N, C-alpha and C positions, 0 to 999 in steps of 0.2 A: 078332514086332515090326515092325511099320513102319519104314521107314528113310527118314529126309529128306534130300532131293536137293538140292543146287548146281547152281544155275543159270550155267556157267560156259562162255564163248566160243561161245553161239547154244545148249546142248545142256543137258540137265540129267545130271548125274554122281552115283553113288554115291560117298563118301568111303570110302573104305579102315579095316577093323578094326570094334570095336562101335561105339567112341565114346562120347559122351555117356545118359545114358538121359534120357529128359524124363518127366514125374509129372503126373498131373490134378491139379490144386491144392486139388480137393475131394476125392476119394477114394481119390488117394493111389498109382489105379490107372499104373503102367507105359505111356504110351502111343507113343512114338517111340524111334529111336536116331538119334544127330546126328553125323558125322563130316567133318570140311574133311581128311581125311589123305589125302597122298598128290596133292594137285590138286597144278598148276603157275600157280603165283599169278604169274610173272614175265610165261610167257601172257595169264593173264588180264588185265594192267594193259596187256598190248601190243594187244590185242584191242581192249577198250576206246578206248585212242588213235587206232590205227589204222581201224576200224570205224565202232563208235559216232563218233566225235568229227565225224570230215567227215561225215557224214550230218544231224548236227545242227545242227552252224558251218553247213552251205549251205542252212538252214532258216532264215528271216525270224522276228522275234518272233513274228508273228502265227499263222505258220503252227505254231511252237512251243506258242503258246495255243493254240490250235483243237485242236491234239494232247492237251492237259491237259484241255480240256474233255470228249472224248470220252473219253478215259480215264476220266473221272471217271463219266461218263455209262453207260459199261460196268460198272466197280466196283458204281456204286448197284443194278443188277440181279442182282447175285450178294450181296447183303447177308444176304439170309436164313442162307448157308452157311459165309458168318463170323463171325455173329454164333453160331451151336453150335459153333464151335470155339473162339469167344473164352469162352466159358461154363467150358470146361476150363481158363485162365490163371488162374479164382478171382471174374474179375470180373464183376460185375453186366450187368443190360441197360442201366441207363445209364450205367456204368462205360466199356461195352463202345462205346456210344455215342460217349462221346470218342474214344475210339481210332480207331473205325472210321469214322464217320461225320463226326466232326473232320477227320480224316486227308484224306477225299473231297474235305472244304467247304474243305482246304486248294488242291485242286488245282482246284477251281474257280474260287479266289480269284486264284491264278496265271495262269489262263485269262482272269480279265475284266483282268487286268494289263497286258497285252499292250496294250492301245489307250495305254497310258501312254510306248509303245513305236513308233518310226517300223517300217513294214513294208519291213525291211531287217532284214540278217544283224549288222548294227553300231547302235551310240548317239550321239548327241553328248551329249557330257555336261556341262551346267553353261554358263553363257554364254562367247562370244569373245571376244577382246582385242586393240583396236588395240596394235602395235607400236613406231609410226614413226609422225614426225609427219605423213609425206604420206600416211599410209596404203595404202602400197602392201607393209605386213609385217605379220602379225595371226598368231596362236595359236587354238587352239583344244583342248579333251581330246574323245576319242573313244573308247567301250567294246567292245572285242573281244572275244568269245569265247578263254577260256585253252585250248589245245593239248592238256590233260592229260583225266586222269578224277578225278573226285569219287568219293573214299572217305569213308563214313559209315561208322563204329564206334558203334552203337546202346546203349541202355538195354533192361533185360527188362521194363520194367514200360508201355510203349505200344509193342506191336510193330507199329502199323501206321502210327498215326499219327505215330510216332518216325520212320520211314522215308516217310512219303508227303507230310511238312512238308517235309527238305530236298530230294529228286527233285523237286519239283514246281518252285522254286527251280534247280536247277542244270538241268536240262531248257527251263526259259523263257530259261536265261543261253545255251544251245549246248552244254552239257558233259553225257557221260554219267553213269552212279553205277555204284559197287561197293558193294552194302548188306552188309556185317557186322551180324543183328543179334543180342542176348544171346540165348545158345543155349538158356536156360532158358524160354522162350518164340518160341521160332523155329520150330514149327509152325504157327504164326498167320500170321508171316509170308510162310513158303513159299505158304501155301494163297492170298495174296493176288497175290504174285508170278506164281505157275499161271495165275491169271486172268490177269496183266496183261499176260503173254508169249502167252496162247491168243489176246487177242483180235486179234493184231497189229496194234496200234495205233503200237506202237514202232519205231525203227530198227532194227535188228540191230545190236548192241552198246552198245544205249543204257542197258541195266539188266545186271547178273550180283548175283548171292547169293553169300554163305555162308552154309549152316548149321554153324557148329561152329567150329575156331581160324581166327585170320587168321592162320595159319605165319605165314612170311615175307612177305608184302605188303608191308611198309613198306619191307621193305628195298627194292624197286623205285621205289621214290616217284620223282618225277622235280621238275622245278622247274614244270613247268608244270600239276600235279597240287593238286588242293587235301583236305584231312583234313580230317573233320568230326569230335567223339568228344563223344556223351553219356554219361554215369558218372558214378565216383566220382572226387576230385578228386586222389586218390593214384593210381590208372591212368593219367587224363588227365596228371598230372605226367610218369608215365613214356611213355608216346606221346610227349608232346608234347618230349621232349627224346630221340626217340629219331637216331641219328648220322646218320641219310641224310635227315631232316626238316632238321635241323640243316645241313646240307652243301649241301643241293639247296635250303635257303632256303622250304620247302614251307609256304603257307598254310596254318595248324592253328587250328581252331573249336574251342574247349572250352564247353559246356555242362554246369556240375556241379552236384550236388546242394547245395544249400544250407541256411541255418539262415531262412529266411523267418520274416519278423514280421508280427503286424499293432499297431494303439494303438487304445485306446478313448481319445479323446478327453475330454478333462476334461469337456466340455459335456453330456457324456452320462449322463442321468438312470435310474436302475433304472425298469423300464416303460415307459420311452419308446418311441417307435417306432424310434428309432435302434437304442436299447437291444437292440430283440428283433433288427433287420438286424445287431448284431455278432455276438450269440449263433448265430443261425442261419448265418451266415458260419462261424463259428470248427467247429460240429457238422459240415457241408458238408464242409469242409477237412481236417478228419482221419478221416473214413469213409468221401467220395469216394474209389475205388481204394485201398480199405484204407489211406490214409493213404500208397501208394507212388506219390507224385507227387513230382517236384524242385519243383514251385513249392508245394509244402503248409505249410500254416502249422506252425510248430516253435515259436515263440515268440509269447508271447501279453502285452503289455505295459496295465497299465491304474493306472490312477489306485491311490494306497496305501489311500486310504478305503473302496474298493469291492470287494476283491480277494474275502473271501468271498462278498460276493454273485457277484462274476462266474462265479466256480468253483460253486457251488453252481446257478446257471442252466445254465450248462455242461452240469453232470452229468447233470440233468433232462432236458437234450436229447440229451444221448448214450446214456441209459436207453432210447428212445425208439426207439432204431435196432437194427431185428432185423439178426442176423448168420447166416448159415450159408449154403445151398447157392444159388447165384446163379439157379437155374431157376426156385428157388419164387419166386410171384410177392411173396410177403409178405417176401422178405429186402429187406434195405437196403443192407448192407454184406457182399460176398464174404470169398473166403480172400486170404493173399500168394499169391504165384508160387508159393512150393515151401517145401520142410520149412527147406533152408538160409536162406532168407530169414527163415524165423519166426526162427532159433535167432537170426542176427546182430541181427535185432529186439530180443531179452530181454536179448543181447549189451551191446547199445549202451543199454539201460533202465537194465542194473545199473548204470554209468556212471555215468547220471546219478541215480541213488535216492542217492548219495554225497553231491552237496548239495542236493536236492531230496527233497520227499515225497510217496508215491501217494495223491491223494483221492479216483477214482473208476476201479476194473477193477479186473481181477482178474490177475497174471502165470500163473498155473497154470491158471484155468479159465475158462470161457466158455461162454455158455448159446446153442446153436445150433438154427434151421429147418432139419428133414432133410438134417442131416450128421453125420458121426460124428468127433469132436476127436478121435481118436487116428488118423485117415486123412488128416484134411484139415489144409491147414497156416492153420487160424483162431488169432486174437488178438483178445481184449479190446479195445479203444478204453482207453488209456492215458492223464487226464488228470494231469499232475505238479504242483508249487505249490513254487517256490523263491524264500524269503522277502528271501532278502539278494543278488539278482542279481549287485551289484557285487563278490562277495564269491567265491563260487560260481560261477565260470566255465566249469564243466562246459557248462552249458545253451549258451553260447555258443561251445564247441568242438564239440558231441558229437553225431550225428544219427543218429537210431534211424530208419530207414526204413519206415513205417510210423502206424498210426493211433495217433503218439505227442506230445504237447506241453505245455506248462511255460508257467504262468499266473506273470510275476512284476512289484511293483510298481515301481511311479515317481511322486514327488513333483512336476518339475515337467518342465513340457514341454519344457524340454532335457534334461532326463534322458532323456525317453523317446528323443531322439533319438538321447545317446551307448549309450544301449540297443542303440538298432536299430544301431550300426555296428558295435558288440560278438562280431555274426556275420562281421564281415571281410569283406563284399559276398555277397550276395543277388541271386536273379533276382526278385524282388520283399517289396515290403510294401504294405501296407495300412495305412488310419489312415480311423476310426469315426467321423466327426464333422459336424455342420452349423453351426460356423464357421469362415467363410472366412480369419481371421489367424491360427490355430492350424492349420488346412490347410498356408496356405502356407509361414508357417515347418517345420514340419515338412517339407514335401515340398525346400523348398530348403536346408534341415540336410541332412537323411539322403538325397538326391540324388544324389550323388557314391558313395554305397554300393549304391546298388539296382538294379537296370536295369529294372525298371517298379514303378512305384506307384499304386496304385488308393485315389481319394479315396472312399469308401462314405456314402453315407446312403441317407435314407427318400426324397430326392428323386430318386437315380438307382436305387434297389438295386429295383425291378422289372425295368429290364430290362439291369441290369449283367451282364456275363459273369461276375463274380466276379474272387477273390481269384486264384483259381490257374490259368484260362482265357489263357494265350498265343494272342494273335492274328495271322494272317497279315500283316497291317496295321503291325504293332506290333513293335519288336525283342524277341527274346527271348534273353534271355542276362544279364550280368552282371560286376560287376568283383570282382579277388579271389576270394575261395574259390567261388565261383559259375561261373570260369572264365576271365572277361577275355575271351568272344566275343558274337559279336550271331546270332541265325537270324533267317530272315524279316524279317520291316521291310517287306515293300514291295519299291520300287522299291531301296531299301539293299540287299535280303537280296540279289538277283541281281547286284549289283556286285562281292559277292564273289567270285565264279564269271570273272569278267570283266575284262580287263588295260584300267588305264588308261594309253591314252599321249597324251602331249603332239602336238598336228601344228603345224608351223609354214610359212608360205609366204605367198603370194600371196593377195589374198580372190579371186581366181579359181581361182586351183589350188585352196585349202579347199573354196570352191563347190562345185568338182568332186567334188573326194572325200566332205564329208559329205550331198551332195543337198538340200544348205539353205545359200540367198542369204544372201550376208556384203556387211555393207555395204561401199560402193568396190569390188565386182567388176562386171564390165560388164555391162548389159542387152540384153535380144535385144528392138529394136524392131519389130514385125512392124505392115502397116498393119490384121490384125485386132484387132482391140478384146480384152485377154483376155479379158472377159464372154462374149464367142460362141464360147468355143472350150470342148469339154466335159474333163471330169476327165482323162481318158487323150490332149488333146490338148494342154494345158497342159506348159509345160516349167519349170523352175527357171529363175529369170531373165527371163520372158519379163518384158517392161517397158512402159509407156505413162508417157510424159510430155506432160501437161496443157496444156489450155490456161490461159489467168491470170483471174482475176478482182481486181478493185482493193475493198478494204472500204470502206465508205464510215460516216460517223457516223448513217445512218437505218438502216443494219446492225444497229449495235449497240443503239439503243434498241430497234430490235423484235425483234430476238431477247430483249432485254430483257424488255420486253411479254409476248410470246409462252411463254416459258421462265419468268415471275416469277422471278428471280433478277438481283434490282435492288442484288447487291452494290455499294459507294460506289468502288470502282475503273472499273466499266461505267458509272454514270451522275452520279456526282456532280464537277464541275471542282473544285469548293471545298478538296476533302476529300484533295487529293491531296500534298499538302506534305508534305515527310517518309517521303514513300512510296519502292517501287521505279518508280513510272512517273510519264513524263511527264506524260501528258493520258488521259483516260478510255481505257481497252484492251478491246478484243472478248475476248467472252468463250472463253475457249480450246474452251468442245463447240463453239461457233458455228463458231471454224476448222476445226476437223474436219466439223464439216457440210457447211460451204462446201467444203473437201476433196473430200468424199463427194460431191458436187456436179458438182464437175471430171471423177472417176474413174469414177463411174456411166454405162454406156450405158444410155439410155434409149432408145433408139429402137426397140427392136424385141425382146417377149419372147426369151430365151435359155437356154442350159442351168445359171446362176445361180439357186439354187431361191429364197435366203435368205440372210439376213446372221447368223454365229452368234454374236458378240462381237466381244470386242478381249481380246488377251490382253495387250498391254503398250501405254503412252501414256505420254506423254513433253511440256509444255508448256515448251520453252526459250529462247523468246524472243517480248514484248511485240509485237503486234499491234496497231496503229494505223488509226485511219481513213485513209486515205489506199495506206497501204500495198497492195501486189497480190502475191497468191501465186499458188502453182502447185505441181502435185504430180507426184513421181515413187512410180509405182506399180508395184511390181514385186513378182512371185508367188516366194515365201520359201519354203515346202514345200508338200510334198501325201502327205495322213492319209487312207490306205484306212477306209473304212466298211463294214461288212458289212451284209447284209441281215439282221431279227427278223424280218421276214411276208415272205411269197410274195409279198404286194403291196406291200412297200417297192419305190421305185426303188433303183436300184445307181448309189451317189452318190458321194464323196468330199467332206474337208475339204480346202479348201485355206487356205493362211495367205497373207497379202499384206503386204509392207512399204512403209508410206503416210511417205511422209517430204513435208512441206511446207514450201515455200519460199519467203523474201521477194523482194521486187524486187534485194537484193543479191546472191544467188545463199547466202543463209543459211538453214540450219534454223531454223523456227518448232516446227513442233511434228513427232513421229515417232510410228509406232503402228503394231504389229500386228494386221489385222482378219483376222477369220475369217468364208466365204462356206463355203457347203453348194453342191457343183455334180454338176452329174448327169453320168452315164455315158453314153456313146454310145449302149453297146447295150442303153440303156433310149429311145430315142428315143421321141418318141410317132411311133404307124404304123408301127412294125416290128415 
């Protein structure tokens, strides 16, 4: 029998002893042995901190993102072999698609997210703040990568997605990872890690793998580390209260299995399109991955008068679900991950049956295609009904981690919210309704108890990713029983692996540190107009103080006629009593247009390719006819851009601070505009 290996300190190492035997979920055949006995976990953590962390920290966000993209492209080429191994976990091809291609999709998503960050090793977080009357003292926040290691302890149900959705985030942030998958399906994780290592894409120390027990790894955590856990709430609590984690104040992110629920809105009638959407969603979430999803629907709340119609319709849908060998094209639901998982599910169902009745499925038999029920970890979908959900509370306390759900009645929309809360916190809840008022009341009422809420109906069902699908750009986690943590969430997730540090100083010093021009900092005036400089030649703080222009009544009238903006404040002298204006005021967009006329260099063609847009614009003081305006135009920030095609020009985006002042020196408008600027290496005729 083959023995899985651990990837430690840049080497593949076999643990001591026989370890744990891992079985084929469908045939019951012994496949592998897994052991981490004898490994030096302290050395493993130190290797990540001393080798992997410095290598990743030196890379900019853009380099890290391109690394993720290259890795995703590499893993896509290896998918056929991963699918073959995934079948051994009991997963159908559709189940495996979620795990494998969903995981790779996270790599692609976070690779693209690099564009939300500067081409630096750090990032500015939020707005800067002036802290003094004379504007000589200010503060801002920076995000810098932590100097530790991210330790991921994952669940058995998604051996690939569970790893990739986490490491994509910590790698983009600049931290290495130690991955400890659940042992029962770790053979699939090991195969993917082997492919990652062989690619040579990651720097040394960026990834290590434990196939087996985590041993004393948590004894060696330090304050710069981050620990994440996915699994049962009971195990998570034990890990979260580990003495070293408490002593070192180590951030601990927990995503625990939860009693997620779906609500059938009172407006949905049997046979309607929304009714069909509801029934389809329940069936899917009960049977995908054989119900072994932390986001699966465990509780189904329906209007009291529609109870029987709902459970009968769900039962008909479940009866159409073929079960058996996932390699058979006719099969739509595979096996649980192993016999241990099957026993645990049946034990939990027995607790649920104390206050509920079984209306579909069998506890001891299941009809299979191309599989032996005596050898594989198969189970029938089990649909229960709890007629008194406020009295029989086991449905809100006990989770059977398999194809098991319980239908319960509610009388009013307020009762539906109350029942949803009785799960004491979940990862996701859904409501199927086309009534905006019902949807709003449910979201606001149930929101504090759920990490994500899906409002589902016929309008979005075709393109909806569904109740059970966490998405890279949205947070995955939930309060209370669900663990109280957050994973993914786009930029939010990256921040979990970075230290936020407040930095105070003069505008000049903060500009130098952040490489983002701060209001009040000294500019760098040059005889060369900023629009005559290529991207590489521009420096943060390059500044132009323009000539002046006096605004006339004719300007205001002509702009009103050109734009068709005849708002009374610009054109009607007789309607200004009781307003903010003394006389007709210049259009704000005229002021900005006039400012552009002052700062744009129109003498000849230059490196500026186009106007890319406006990020921020404020009109802070009225401009009347007779006012004279002038512009202070400053290079605020430079953003690298990559070529999408070989024929593309090399270019970047430049943000400019535009300060429009009147004859008193006071600001009348302030904006951040963006231009696309060519790089010198692509200068024509070179």
